[in-house]
C-alpha positions as CSV (number, residue, x, y, z in Angstrom):
1,M,0.0,0.0,0.0
2,A,1.2,3.5,-0.9
3,L,-1.5,5.7,0.5
4,R,-4.4,5.3,2.9
5,A,-6.9,8.1,3.5
6,E,-10.6,8.5,4.3
7,G,-11.1,4.8,4.5
8,H,-9.6,4.1,1.0
9,D,-6.3,2.5,0.0
10,W,-4.1,3.1,-3.1
11,D,-1.3,0.8,-3.9
12,Y,1.6,2.2,-5.9
13,A,0.0,1.4,-9.3
14,A,-3.3,3.0,-8.2
15,L,-1.4,6.1,-6.9
16,A,0.4,6.4,-10.2
17,D,-2.9,6.1,-12.1
18,A,-4.6,8.7,-9.8
19,S,-1.7,11.1,-10.4
20,R,-1.9,10.6,-14.1
21,R,-5.6,11.4,-14.0
22,A,-4.9,14.5,-12.0
23,A,-2.3,15.5,-14.5
24,S,-4.9,15.1,-17.3
25,V,-7.4,17.3,-15.4
26,L,-4.9,20.0,-14.7
27,Q,-3.8,19.9,-18.4
28,Q,-7.5,20.3,-19.4
29,Q,-7.6,23.3,-17.1
30,G,-4.8,24.9,-19.0
31,V,-1.9,24.0,-16.7
32,A,1.4,23.5,-18.5
33,A,5.1,23.2,-17.7
34,G,6.4,26.2,-15.6
35,D,2.9,27.1,-14.4
36,R,2.2,27.3,-10.6
37,I,-0.8,25.7,-8.9
38,A,-1.9,26.4,-5.4
39,L,-2.9,23.5,-3.1
40,F,-5.2,24.9,-0.3
41,C,-6.2,21.6,1.3
42,Y,-6.3,19.5,4.5
43,N,-4.5,16.2,4.6
44,T,-6.4,14.6,1.7
45,P,-5.6,12.2,-1.1
46,A,-6.5,15.0,-3.6
47,F,-3.5,17.0,-2.3
48,V,-1.2,14.0,-3.1
49,F,-2.7,13.3,-6.5
50,A,-2.5,17.0,-7.5
51,L,1.1,17.2,-6.3
52,F,2.3,14.4,-8.4
53,G,0.0,15.3,-11.3
54,A,1.4,18.8,-11.4
55,W,5.0,17.4,-11.4
56,R,4.1,15.1,-14.3
57,L,3.2,18.2,-16.3
58,G,6.4,20.1,-15.2
59,A,4.3,22.5,-13.1
60,T,5.2,24.0,-9.7
61,V,3.1,23.4,-6.6
62,V,2.4,26.0,-4.0
63,P,1.1,24.3,-0.8
64,I,-0.8,26.8,1.3
65,N,-1.7,26.8,5.0
66,H,-5.4,25.9,5.2
67,K,-5.7,28.0,8.4
68,L,-5.2,31.3,6.6
69,Q,-7.9,33.9,6.2
70,A,-8.8,35.6,2.9
71,P,-6.4,38.5,3.0
72,E,-3.5,36.2,3.9
73,L,-4.5,33.7,1.2
74,A,-4.9,36.4,-1.4
75,Y,-1.4,37.7,-0.8
76,I,0.2,34.3,-1.4
77,L,-1.9,33.5,-4.5
78,R,-1.0,36.9,-5.9
79,H,2.7,36.8,-4.9
80,S,3.2,33.2,-6.2
81,G,1.6,33.9,-9.5
82,A,-0.6,30.8,-9.2
83,T,-3.0,30.3,-12.1
84,L,-5.1,27.6,-10.5
85,C,-6.1,26.9,-6.9
86,L,-7.2,23.4,-5.8
87,F,-9.0,23.9,-2.5
88,D,-11.0,21.9,0.0
89,A,-14.8,22.5,-0.3
90,A,-14.9,23.3,3.4
91,L,-12.6,26.3,2.7
92,A,-14.8,27.7,-0.2
93,E,-15.8,30.8,1.7
94,V,-12.2,31.9,2.3
95,V,-11.3,31.3,-1.3
96,T,-14.2,33.1,-2.8
97,S,-13.6,36.0,-0.4
98,C,-10.2,36.6,-1.9
99,G,-11.7,38.4,-4.9
100,L,-8.9,37.1,-7.3
101,A,-9.3,36.0,-10.9
102,I,-7.8,32.6,-10.5
103,K,-9.1,29.3,-11.8
104,P,-10.7,27.3,-8.9
105,L,-11.1,23.5,-8.5
106,A,-12.8,22.1,-5.4
107,T,-12.2,18.8,-3.7
108,G,-14.0,16.9,-1.0
109,G,-17.5,18.1,-1.7
110,R,-19.6,20.7,-3.6
111,A,-18.6,24.3,-3.7
112,G,-21.3,26.1,-5.7
113,N,-20.7,26.1,-9.4
114,I,-16.9,25.5,-9.0
115,P,-15.8,22.3,-10.9
116,S,-15.1,19.2,-8.8
117,F,-11.6,18.0,-9.1
118,D,-12.6,14.6,-7.7
119,A,-15.4,14.1,-10.3
120,L,-13.1,15.3,-13.2
121,C,-10.4,12.9,-12.1
122,E,-12.8,10.0,-12.0
123,A,-13.9,10.6,-15.6
124,A,-10.4,11.6,-16.9
125,T,-8.2,9.5,-19.1
126,P,-4.8,9.0,-17.4
127,L,-2.1,11.2,-19.0
128,M,0.7,9.0,-20.3
129,D,2.6,11.6,-22.4
130,E,4.1,13.4,-19.4
131,A,7.0,15.8,-19.1
132,A,10.3,15.1,-17.3
133,P,11.2,18.3,-15.6
134,P,14.9,18.9,-15.2
135,A,16.5,18.5,-11.8
136,D,17.0,22.2,-11.4
137,A,13.4,23.1,-12.2
138,I,11.3,24.5,-9.4
139,A,9.1,21.8,-7.8
140,E,7.7,23.7,-4.9
141,I,7.2,27.2,-3.5
142,L,6.9,26.8,0.2
143,Y,5.9,30.0,2.1
144,T,7.5,31.1,5.3
145,S,7.4,34.5,7.0
146,G,10.2,36.9,7.8
147,T,10.9,39.9,9.9
148,T,9.2,42.1,7.4
149,G,6.0,40.4,8.3
150,K,5.2,39.4,4.7
151,P,5.5,35.7,3.7
152,K,8.4,34.7,1.5
153,G,8.3,31.9,-1.0
154,C,11.1,29.4,-0.7
155,L,12.0,28.0,-4.1
156,H,12.8,24.3,-4.0
157,T,14.1,22.4,-7.0
158,H,13.2,18.8,-7.9
159,H,16.8,17.9,-6.9
160,A,16.5,19.5,-3.5
161,V,13.1,17.9,-2.8
162,L,14.5,14.4,-3.7
163,C,17.6,15.0,-1.6
164,T,15.5,16.1,1.4
165,A,13.3,13.0,1.1
166,M,16.4,10.7,0.9
167,A,18.1,12.4,3.8
168,A,15.1,12.3,6.0
169,A,14.4,8.6,5.2
170,A,18.0,7.8,6.0
171,A,18.1,9.8,9.3
172,T,15.0,7.9,10.6
173,S,15.8,4.5,8.9
174,L,12.5,4.5,7.0
175,T,11.9,1.3,4.9
176,H,9.2,-0.3,2.8
177,A,7.9,-1.8,6.0
178,D,7.1,1.5,7.7
179,R,3.6,2.9,8.0
180,T,3.9,6.7,8.4
181,L,1.1,8.7,9.9
182,I,0.8,12.3,8.5
183,A,-1.2,14.1,11.2
184,M,0.4,17.5,11.0
185,P,-0.6,19.7,8.1
186,I,0.8,18.2,4.9
187,W,1.5,21.7,3.4
188,H,4.2,22.1,6.1
189,S,7.7,21.4,4.7
190,S,8.5,18.6,7.1
191,P,5.4,16.5,6.9
192,L,5.5,16.9,3.1
193,N,9.1,16.7,2.1
194,N,10.6,14.7,4.9
195,W,8.0,12.2,5.9
196,C,5.4,11.9,3.2
197,L,7.8,11.9,0.3
198,G,10.5,10.2,2.3
199,T,8.2,7.3,3.1
200,L,7.0,6.9,-0.5
201,L,10.6,7.1,-1.8
202,V,11.5,3.9,0.1
203,G,8.2,2.1,-0.8
204,G,6.5,2.5,2.6
205,S,2.9,3.4,3.3
206,V,1.5,6.9,4.1
207,V,-1.6,7.2,6.2
208,L,-3.3,10.6,6.1
209,L,-5.3,12.0,9.0
210,R,-7.4,14.8,7.5
211,E,-6.8,17.1,10.5
212,Y,-5.1,16.6,13.8
213,A,-7.3,16.0,16.8
214,P,-5.9,14.3,20.0
215,A,-8.3,11.4,20.2
216,A,-8.3,10.7,16.5
217,F,-4.5,10.9,16.4
218,L,-4.2,8.2,19.1
219,Q,-6.9,6.0,17.6
220,T,-5.2,6.1,14.2
221,L,-1.8,5.2,15.6
222,Q,-3.1,2.0,17.1
223,Q,-5.8,1.1,14.6
224,E,-3.5,1.5,11.6
225,R,-0.5,-0.1,13.3
226,I,1.6,3.0,12.6
227,T,5.3,2.6,12.9
228,F,6.5,6.3,12.5
229,T,4.9,9.7,13.0
230,F,6.0,13.3,13.4
231,G,4.5,16.2,15.2
232,A,5.1,19.3,17.2
233,P,5.5,18.6,20.9
234,I,1.9,19.6,21.5
235,A,0.7,16.8,19.2
236,F,2.0,14.3,21.8
237,L,1.2,16.4,24.9
238,A,-2.4,17.4,24.1
239,P,-3.7,13.8,24.3
240,L,-2.4,13.5,27.9
241,Q,-5.0,16.2,28.9
242,V,-8.1,15.0,27.0
243,V,-7.8,11.2,26.5
244,D,-8.4,9.1,29.6
245,N,-7.6,5.7,28.3
246,I,-4.1,6.1,26.9
247,A,-2.8,3.4,29.2
248,D,-5.2,0.9,27.5
249,M,-4.1,1.8,24.0
250,D,-1.7,-0.4,22.0
251,F,1.3,1.5,20.5
252,S,3.5,-1.5,20.2
253,S,3.8,-1.1,16.4
254,M,5.5,2.3,16.9
255,R,9.2,2.2,15.9
256,L,10.0,5.9,16.3
257,W,8.3,9.1,17.3
258,A,9.7,12.4,15.9
259,Y,9.0,15.9,17.1
260,G,10.1,19.3,16.0
261,G,9.2,22.9,16.6
262,G,10.9,23.2,20.0
263,P,13.0,21.0,22.3
264,L,11.6,19.2,25.3
265,G,12.9,19.4,28.9
266,A,14.0,16.3,30.8
267,D,10.8,16.1,32.8
268,M,8.6,16.4,29.7
269,A,10.7,13.8,27.9
270,R,10.2,11.4,30.8
271,R,6.5,12.2,30.9
272,L,6.0,11.3,27.2
273,A,8.1,8.1,27.5
274,A,5.9,7.0,30.4
275,A,2.6,7.9,28.8
276,Y,3.3,6.2,25.5
277,R,5.4,3.5,27.0
278,S,8.3,4.2,24.6
279,D,11.8,5.7,24.8
280,R,11.9,6.2,21.1
281,F,11.3,9.9,20.8
282,M,13.6,11.8,18.5
283,Q,13.9,15.6,18.2
284,V,14.5,17.1,14.7
285,Y,15.5,20.7,13.9
286,G,15.5,22.4,10.5
287,M,13.7,25.1,8.6
288,T,11.8,25.4,5.3
289,E,14.8,27.1,3.7
290,T,17.0,24.1,4.3
291,G,14.7,21.4,3.1
292,P,13.9,21.1,6.0
293,L,17.1,19.4,7.0
294,G,19.2,20.1,10.1
295,T,20.0,18.5,13.4
296,V,18.8,15.4,15.2
297,L,18.6,14.5,18.9
298,H,18.5,10.8,19.0
299,P,16.3,8.9,21.5
300,E,19.2,7.7,23.6
301,D,20.1,11.4,24.3
302,A,16.6,12.7,24.9
303,V,16.9,12.8,28.7
304,T,20.7,13.3,29.2
305,K,20.7,16.1,26.6
306,A,17.2,17.4,27.3
307,G,16.6,20.9,25.9
308,S,19.0,20.3,23.0
309,I,18.2,20.2,19.3
310,G,21.0,17.7,18.9
311,R,23.8,17.5,16.5
312,C,24.2,17.0,12.7
313,G,22.0,14.1,11.9
314,T,20.6,14.3,8.4
315,P,23.0,13.0,5.7
316,G,24.7,15.7,3.7
317,T,23.8,18.5,6.1
318,V,26.6,20.4,7.8
319,V,25.9,22.7,10.8
320,Q,28.2,25.2,12.3
321,L,27.9,27.6,15.2
322,R,29.6,30.9,14.6
323,H,30.2,34.3,16.2
324,S,29.1,37.4,14.4
325,D,32.6,37.8,13.0
326,G,32.5,34.3,11.5
327,R,34.7,32.5,14.0
328,P,33.5,29.1,15.1
329,C,32.2,28.8,18.6
330,Q,33.8,26.7,21.2
331,A,32.1,24.7,24.0
332,G,30.0,27.0,26.2
333,E,29.9,29.8,23.7
334,V,26.9,31.3,22.0
335,G,26.6,32.0,18.3
336,E,24.3,31.8,15.3
337,I,23.5,28.5,13.7
338,H,24.7,28.2,10.1
339,L,23.7,25.3,7.8
340,R,24.4,23.8,4.5
341,S,22.1,21.0,3.2
342,P,21.4,19.2,0.0
343,G,17.8,20.3,0.3
344,M,18.6,24.0,0.5
345,M,16.2,26.4,-1.3
346,A,17.3,28.0,-4.5
347,G,16.3,31.4,-3.0
348,Y,13.2,33.4,-2.2
349,L,10.7,34.1,-5.0
350,D,11.2,37.6,-6.5
351,D,13.3,38.8,-3.5
352,A,16.9,39.0,-4.4
353,E,17.7,41.1,-1.4
354,A,16.2,38.7,1.1
355,T,18.0,35.8,-0.6
356,A,21.3,37.6,-0.4
357,N,20.8,38.3,3.3
358,A,19.9,34.7,4.1
359,F,23.3,33.4,3.1
360,D,26.8,34.4,4.1
361,Q,29.6,34.9,1.5
362,H,30.4,31.2,1.5
363,G,26.9,30.0,0.8
364,W,25.9,29.0,4.4
365,Y,22.3,29.6,5.4
366,R,22.1,32.0,8.4
367,S,19.3,30.5,10.5
368,G,18.8,33.6,12.8
369,D,18.8,31.2,15.8
370,L,21.3,31.8,18.6
371,A,22.5,28.6,20.3
372,R,25.1,27.4,22.8
373,I,27.2,24.4,22.1
374,D,28.3,22.0,24.8
375,E,31.5,20.0,25.1
376,D,29.9,17.1,23.2
377,G,28.8,19.2,20.2
378,F,25.1,19.4,21.2
379,L,23.3,22.6,20.4
380,F,20.9,24.4,22.7
381,I,18.8,27.3,21.4
382,V,19.1,30.3,23.6
383,D,17.4,33.1,21.6
384,R,16.5,34.2,18.1
385,L,17.9,37.0,16.0
386,K,14.6,37.0,14.2
387,D,11.5,37.7,16.3
388,M,9.8,34.5,15.6
389,I,7.4,32.8,18.0
390,V,6.9,29.0,17.8
391,T,3.5,28.0,19.2
392,G,2.2,24.5,18.8
393,G,4.7,23.9,16.0
394,E,3.5,26.9,14.1
395,N,5.8,29.8,13.3
396,V,4.3,33.2,14.1
397,Y,6.2,36.4,13.1
398,S,5.7,39.3,15.4
399,K,5.8,42.0,12.8
400,E,2.9,40.5,10.9
401,V,0.7,40.4,14.1
402,E,1.9,43.8,15.2
403,D,0.8,45.3,11.8
404,A,-2.7,43.7,12.2
405,I,-3.1,45.0,15.7
406,A,-1.9,48.5,14.9
407,A,-4.9,48.9,12.6
408,H,-7.2,48.8,15.7
409,P,-8.4,52.4,16.4
410,A,-7.8,52.0,20.1
411,V,-4.1,51.0,19.8
412,Q,-1.3,53.6,19.9
413,D,1.7,51.3,20.2
414,V,2.1,47.5,20.1
415,A,4.7,44.8,20.6
416,V,4.2,41.1,20.1
417,I,6.4,38.5,21.8
418,G,6.4,34.9,22.8
419,R,6.0,33.9,26.4
420,P,7.2,30.4,27.4
421,H,4.4,27.8,27.7
422,P,5.1,24.3,29.0
423,E,3.2,22.5,26.3
424,W,2.7,24.9,23.3
425,G,6.3,26.0,23.4
426,E,5.4,29.7,23.4
427,T,2.2,31.7,23.8
428,V,1.6,34.7,21.5
429,T,1.5,37.8,23.7
430,A,0.5,41.3,22.8
431,L,1.7,44.3,24.8
432,L,-0.4,47.4,24.0
433,V,-0.3,51.1,24.6
434,L,-3.8,52.5,24.1
435,R,-4.8,55.8,22.9
436,P,-6.1,58.2,25.6
437,G,-9.5,57.3,26.8
438,Q,-9.6,54.0,25.0
439,T,-10.1,50.5,26.4
440,L,-9.5,47.1,24.8
441,D,-9.6,43.6,26.4
442,T,-8.4,40.2,25.1
443,Q,-11.7,39.2,23.6
444,G,-12.2,42.5,21.9
445,L,-8.7,42.2,20.2
446,Q,-9.2,38.6,19.3
447,D,-12.6,39.4,17.6
448,F,-10.9,42.2,15.7
449,L,-8.1,40.0,14.5
450,A,-10.2,36.9,13.7
451,P,-10.9,37.9,10.0
452,R,-7.4,39.2,9.5
453,L,-5.1,36.5,10.9
454,A,-5.0,32.7,11.2
455,R,-6.2,31.6,14.6
456,Y,-2.8,30.4,15.8
457,K,-1.3,33.9,15.2
458,I,-3.9,35.7,17.4
459,P,-2.5,36.6,20.9
460,R,-3.8,34.5,23.8
461,I,-2.4,37.1,26.3
462,V,-3.1,40.8,26.0
463,Q,-1.3,43.2,28.4
464,V,-1.9,46.9,28.5
465,C,1.2,49.0,29.4
466,E,1.8,52.7,29.9
467,S,4.7,52.6,27.4
468,L,7.0,50.3,25.6
469,P,10.8,50.4,25.8
470,R,12.4,51.7,22.6
471,T,15.9,52.9,21.5
472,A,16.5,56.5,20.5
473,T,15.8,55.5,16.9
474,G,12.5,53.9,17.9
475,K,13.5,50.2,17.8
476,L,11.6,48.1,20.3
477,L,13.8,46.5,23.0
478,K,12.1,43.1,23.0
479,H,14.7,41.5,25.2
480,L,13.3,43.7,28.0
481,L,9.7,42.9,27.1
482,R,10.5,39.2,27.3
483,N,11.6,39.7,30.9
484,E,8.2,39.6,32.6
485,G,9.7,41.2,35.7
486,T,10.2,44.5,33.9
487,L,6.4,45.0,33.4
488,R,3.4,44.9,35.6
489,A,1.1,41.9,35.6
490,P,-1.1,41.4,32.5
491,A,-4.3,43.6,32.5
492,T,-6.1,40.8,30.7
493,Q,-5.1,37.3,29.9
494,A,-6.7,34.3,28.2
495,A,-7.8,31.8,30.8
496,G,-6.0,28.8,29.2
497,Q,-4.9,27.0,26.1
498,A,-7.3,24.1,26.1
499,D,-9.1,25.3,23.0
500,G,-5.9,25.0,21.0
501,Q,-3.6,27.5,19.6
502,A,-3.9,26.3,16.0
């Protein structure tokens, strides 16, 4: 079996047939080599069929976060130059609200008069006269945000995607016998390039969970006899709060559990090992720009090196920790993580300046993450040069959120930071200075942001301050803001995180 989703199975021959039918449909819709198609979907078989179908035509895919709201989606569709958007019918309102002249195809149900990709594929004749795109052709444009607040499109060639899948499979010893559960969003670089494509590359089986939910996640693990899965730490921690019978569940098929998006402390590592009756938890670190390939903290080091992101662990990837002057860091010193990987992006779409700034003069990718290296070569993240918040495995860039909040008529000044959270990694926190005579509470701000930002980007904590610390040139001193002791207690704060950050 190659793919299992929504109660249906596809062996490798059936998967090839489905992708050829998808290619035929896309070709009928005017898609040709070099065109870009957007995939705005949950974890569905249509996403996989369209992905391979587009590649058979020599087209480029643009996977898009299904949690985005209309303005965010519109920006990516416009910036990427996508000519067609395949979207889940449940997301029709977001797509139609974009107001863009782009050819739509719906999957997973009816969406008004928009053509059904599923019905068209069922009736299509498989395309056999397919293109063979060169290795340096762009296979994917994966969007990630930057300090400017606007998403940037990472260009990945077919060669880079293949190298990423090969390296990830090797690092986790994936084989044809593995059954990999994709529960995290497939449009993310790691679930897609590392684990979905990595598993298919070695002849294994991919099981898709349409959307993560704690109980469904655990049930799928045991019912489908999953051997490998990946998630943000919260994916493994959330079930401990809401599922009562974990002790009665059978996870004996699990060979390896991988997590990324933030390291675990020793206590949390022990808690997971006890709850899932397994000591096979592995930390992975990387970013969209690098494949994502990077470092690995192997299970045998999970407790003794708790809090670390590990060492070089993906084949072909080289990691160095350097001072600002380029000197390599010694044990105990802090520097910026630099990486080289075979899955490295070719650059950012239509952004030569950002591309140049992302690499040093020798072609090393500058991660923006500051880390300390210990005497054994293990890396420990200590801060970020970029003001990125990681909450529940999702990246939130403070500038984007600050810009959205600044549009509120009651707000005079704003800073967005991440506050540590034991399970989510960080909680998005907004520090506000209000205009004279104005009031604003957490619910009011969240209601204002709901149509503007994806839910996971919306602050869960809102604190009203008299002023925010800035330099003489007006730059926010966020290192002071992250020190809670420098500010009075929050004026308003979300009661908890049980409803989920994503």
